[in-house]
N, C-alpha and C positions, 0 to 999 in steps of 0.2 A: 737801751735798746730790751725790748719784752718778748715774750716770746711766738708773737703774733710775727716777728722777721725769725728768729730763730729757726720757726719749722721750714720757711721753703729754702733756709741759707743750708739747716743741715740735709734735708735734701738733694738739692744742688751740690753739696761737695760729694755728698755718697753718691750720685751719681756721675757724676765727673770722676771719685777714685776708683770706682769699678772699670771705668773706659780705659782709664790712665794702668790698670791692673792686667790687661786683659791684652792692651796693644804692646805696653811693654813684654809682658813673659812670652807674647807669640816671637815680638822683634829678638829676644835674648834667643828660644827655642832656635829659631831658624840662624842665629850668628853662630851659635854652637852646631850645628848640622852645617853650617859648612865648612867652619873650619874642620869637621871630620872628614872634607872631602865628597860628601853626599851634593850631588846631581841638582843643580837650581828649579830644575825642571817639575820635581814634586811638590812645589808650591801652587802649583797648576793645574793640576793633576784633580779631578771630582768637579773642575767647572765647564762649563758648555752644555755639558747632561744632564740631561732629566728636566723637569718641570720649572722652570722659574720662581721664585720665591713670593714673588708679587702673585702670581696663579692662585696659588697653597694659601694665601694669608687671606687673598680675594674667597675665598670657597671655605672658610676654618670663619671667616665674620659672615660669611652670609648664612651658613648653619645657625653661626649661634643668634642671631637677630632670627631668622625663622623660630628656633625655636622659643627663643624667646616671648615671641609674637605668640603661639598659640600656647605657653605658658599664664599668657595673660587673659589668653580668650580662656582656657582652661579653668582657671582660677575664678574668672567673671561666673561661667555656668556651675561651677560649684559654690561658692557664695551663693549665687541667689537662687539656685534648686535648693538648698541645705542649711541649716542652721550653724554653721562649722564658722569661727571665727574669722573673720576677714583679716586680720594682722596674723595671723599664722600660716591662712591657705596661701596670699596670696604670693609671700617670699619665697616658701617651700616648691610650690609647684614650678614656679618661673627658675630656682635654679637647677628643680630636675631638667627639665626640659631645656633651657640651657644648655647644660650636661649631656643630656642626648643629642643636643642640634653639632655639641663639639665633638664630639664621640664619633656621630656622622658622617662630619668633616674631615675629620681624622682619617676613617677611611675608605672616602671620598677622593682625596688626596693622596692617599696610598697607590688606590686604582689609577690614580692619573700619571703619578711618577713608575706606576710599571709597563705602560705603553710607551 
């Protein structure tokens, strides 16, 4: 069994371990609260109000893709009209614009949540 097999296997085991820890910890926490006599309705609080998570995800992905596209376009303009190295300009501008897009998406999602 070579390293080609160990990397995906270890990645799968890591993801499984994280999900298992999250659910087992949540279950233990809920059982401890129930043993103390806390009403079980607290587990349903926070649901049903606010913007659905898929809408926030779509807004963030949209702004990320828009930012990446603008970054590629700006990098193309910069490398065409200057003598800067392509290898440094493209990743830096793309990451900067993608970050700006994610920040804009976060602020937009926060405004959606206020409504």
